[in-house]
Every structure is written in C-alpha cells, then in structure tokens.
N, C-alpha and C positions, 0 to 999 in steps of 0.2 A: 504494500500500500504506500502510495506516495504522500509525503508530508510537505507542507509549505513552510518556509522559513524566511525571516527578514534579518539580513546582516547589515549592520552599520559600522563604519570605521573612520578613523582619522589618523593621520601619521605624517611625518615629514615627506614632502613630495620628492619623487625620483622616477626615472623612467622604468616602465615595466610593471607598475603596480596592478593596473587593470588586467594585463596579460596573466600575471601571477595569480590573481584572485580567480579569474575565469578558469585557468588551468587547474587550480585546486578543486573547484567545484566539478569540473568535467571529469577529473580522475575518480571522483566519488559518485558519478552518475547524476550530478546535479544539472537541472535544466533552468537556466536563468529566464524569468518571466518579466522582470522589470529591473532596470538599472539606471542609476543617475550618479554623476560625479561632479566635483567642483575643485578647482585648484585656486587657492588663495595666494596670489603672488605677493601680497603685502606681508604675509606671515610665513610663506613657504610651506603651508600645510595642504594636505590632500584629504578630501572628504568623499565618502562613497556610501550609497545605500543600494543593496541588492536583494531582490525578492526572488526566491528560487524554490523549485520542488526537488525533492530527493527521496528515493525509496531504498537506497542501498545502506545508508547510515542512520542511526538514531540521533536524536538531539544531543545526547550526552557524548556520543562518539564524535559527532561533528565538533562540539565544543572542545573536547580534549585534543583532537587533531589540529583544529584551527589555532588553539592556544600556542602550540609549538611553532606553527607556520608564522603566526603574527609577530613573534618575538624578533625575527630577522628584520622586520620593517619598523619596529618600535610603535606598533599600532595600539590605539585605544579602540576597543571594539565591544559590540554586544551582538548576541545571536538569540533571536526570539522565534518561538513557534507562532506563525502568522495567524493560526486559528484561535489562539488563546486571547480572550478579551482582557483588557487591562483592569486590574483590581483598583478601584477608585473610591476615595472618600470625598464627599462634598461638604463644604463649610459655608454657612450663611448666617446673616443677622436678620434684618426686618424687611429687606427689599428682595422680593422673591422672583423677579422676572428672569434672571439668569438661571436660578435653580429650576424653575418650572420649565424653561426652554430645554435645559440639558436632560431633565428627566423624560420629557416628551420625545426628544430625539433618540435617547437611549432605548426607550420602549418601542419606538418605531423602527428600530434596527439601523439607525443612521450613524450611531457611534459605537465602535467596538469596545465597549466598556463593560465592566462587572461592578456596578455601583453597590458597594458593601455597606455604607452607612452615611447618614447625614448628621453633622455636628453643628449645633447652633447655641449662641448665647441667649437666645430667646425661644419661646415656645410657639411662635406664630405658625410654623409650618409643619407641626407634628402630624396634622391630618393629611396634608399633601404627601408627606413621606409614607403614611399608612396606606394611602390610595395606590401607591406604587410598590407596596410591600417592602419598603426599605427601613431598616432600623433607624430610629431617631434618638439622638443623644442630646439632652439639654444640659449644657454646662455654662452656668452663669459666670461672668467675668467682671471683676472689680479690681481696683488698684491693689487691694490687699490680697486678693485671691488669684491674681494673674498667674503666678508661677505654678500654683496647684492646679489651676484650670488647664494650663498648657501641658502639664505632666499627664493629666487625664486624657486630653486630646491626643497626645502622642501615643499614649498607651492604646487607645482605640485604633489609631492609624497602623501601629505595628501589629496589633492583634488581628486586624483584617488583612494583613500582608499587602497594604496599599502601595502600589507602584506610582500612583498619581494622587495628589491632593489638589482640589480645585477650590479656590476662594471665590465662590459665586456671590459676590457682594458681602463678604464677611468683613464687618466694619471694626475690626480690632487689629491693632498693629502687633505683629508677631515679634517675640523677643529675638535677639541676635542668636541665641542658642537654638531656638526652634527653627529659625531660618537655616542655620547651618545643617541641622539634622535633615531638613527637607530639601537641601540643595539639589537642583536639577529635576525635582519631581513635584514641585508645587507651582501652580499657575494662578496669577491674580488678574483681575480685570478692573480698570478704572477709566473714567472719562478723560479725554485728552486735553481738558482744560488745564490740568496740572502742568507746571506749578503756577500758572497764572491765576487760577481761581481755587485757592485752597480753602479748607474748612467746610463749614456747613453751607447748604443751599448753593452749590456751584451753578446750577441752572438759573437761579435768581440773579447771581452775579453776572453771568453771561448775558442774560436778557438786558440788564442795565447797561452793559457795554456794547450792546448791539452786534453780537457776534454773527458771523455769516457761515460758520462751519460748526457742526456738532460732531465730536469725535470720540473714539474709544481705543484703548490700547490693552492688549493682553501680553503679559510678560512673566518670566520666571521670578519667583520670590527670592530676594536676597536681603541681607541685613541693612542695606542702603534702601530706604523707603522709596518704592516706585522707581527704582533705578536698575532693576534686573534686566537681563537680555530680553529684547522685544521679540515676540513671536508673530503677532499680527496687529494691524491697525486698520481703521477705516473711518470715513467721514460721511456726513450727510449735509447737504447745503440747506440753509435756512435764510429767511429774510425778515424784514421789519414787521411783517404781519403776524408772526408767530408769537403766541403768548408763552408765559413761563410753563404752563401746562403742556403746550405743544412741544417746547424744547425738551421737557422732561420725558415725554413719551417717545420722541424721536431718539433721544439719548439712550433710553432703555432698550429700544429695538437694536440700536447700533451696538451697544454693549453685549447683548445676547448673541448677536450674529458673530461678532469678533471673538468672543469667548468660545463659542461652539467650533469655529474654525480652528482655533488654537488647540483645543482639546482633541479634536479629530486628528490633526496632524501629529500631535504628540503621541496619541494612542496608536497611531499607525507607524510610529517610529520614523517619522519623516523630519524630525527636528534634531539637529546636531549642534552642540554648543561650540562656539568659536570665540573663545575669550569672553568679551563683553557683548558679543553679537551671536546671532544664530545663522545656521545654514539650513534652509528648508527645501527639501526635495518634494515638491507638490506632485 
C-alpha cells in the first residue's frame, strides 16, 4: 500500500541538492507528486518542500535513512505523513469570528486539522465548542494568576500533543517563557493597524483618521509582541461612507480569511521559517 509523505528542508545552498533528494526518493520507490524550491541569495540558504508517495519504506524507515543522508548537507528537515491531520488547540477570548470560521472550515473538510481543545479566559463560547464536540477549557487570567493560568494552558497543549496553537483573537499577551515553548507552532492574528492604532477600539481610531484600507496580519508568536515572522496579510478598501460598525465587520471578515489561510498553509507544511521571515510554498 502506498503512503503519502511531505518532506520539508532547508540547508546551505550548493549544486546538486534537488538531484540528490530526487535520487534518494527514487532509490526507495518514491514517486514525487508535488515539489517546490527556493534559493535565498541574501542568506545562501536553500528551501524545499516535496510531497511524494512511497510503498517500499515505512515512515520510520524513511526517517532513519533520511537522517543519515541529510547530515552531509547540514539540513534542517521534517518528514510528515500527509494523511495525518495536525493536532491543534485553539485559544480565544470574547470575539468569536475567527474561532467560528476555523471550526466551520475544519468540519467542512477544508482544513487538515484535528482540533483537540478550545482554551479561553472567558466562558462565552462553551456552547459553540459543545456544538462541534470539542472540549472547552475555561481558564481565567488575572495579573496575579497569569503564571498559573499559563502553566495550565501549556499542560493542556502538551496533553493533547498539539502541533499547532492558534490564537483566534485570544486577547492576552503570552509570557516570554510560553512564547519560547510554543516557538514555530503558535499563530496569532491581528488587525494591520498596529502599531498605528494600539489599545482599545482600533476601528474607532481608524474611523476618526479616515483610513482607506482595513487590514489583517497572521504571524508566528514570539516574545516580541506582534513582531513574529509574517505568514499572511490582506487588505480591504474602504471609504468615507463606512461607519465604525462597517469597518469592524469588514475587519473581522479580513481577519478570519487571513487566519484561515495561514492555518491551512501551516497545517499542510507549506511554511518554512527563514530567520525573521517565512518561505511559503503555496
């Protein structure tokens, strides 16, 4: 029986990498179904994503043999079973548009996820979670209880074996320690007014300034607030006729769409970190 795999890698660029990778797979009966590559001339790094089918070797056999092969190239790599949905934990506060959108796309078969739990510092969406048969964990957060709350959150994330944590409008700043623990596997969404319109009611501030673009940015979470590597961005044009309520609705739609794209690409192993940037093989 043939199994599908996704291989992602990065390494110092040099001639013959594609040939060597293709040859490795061919020797083991692998059939390449999709491949993409990128040479970053500024850093001298090479990036590649290969989706292939193989019936001759098991997942563990491939990983063991690839590990030895990759050493000669100094590769950072991952090998995933393509049919395995990504175990995911969603975090949310009191704005549910992104949460609702992700749950609907997941149940509709549009996102290759296995949503294991929803974590929130409020109770607002426990019924929504129940309607999708997803465990809901209410963990209140205050200044005095923040460290204990984060310890409980991380305990849930680890217990569920989460490969991805999505901050679907979770309105608490994560500590530096938790950011480090979740490095490369936590995605956040925010409106692109930052840093111009910080604090509460950004759409009210935008309306007062007469903005012409409503935007959203999805990025990886780092200890530097809203400064992580960007995965996806989008904008919608607006004009003077739009009310604050109009701007808010347009912004929410944009945030939902941008976050869904970022989650999809990450869960399909299409996003590779390149320092403070990302390489995305759509």
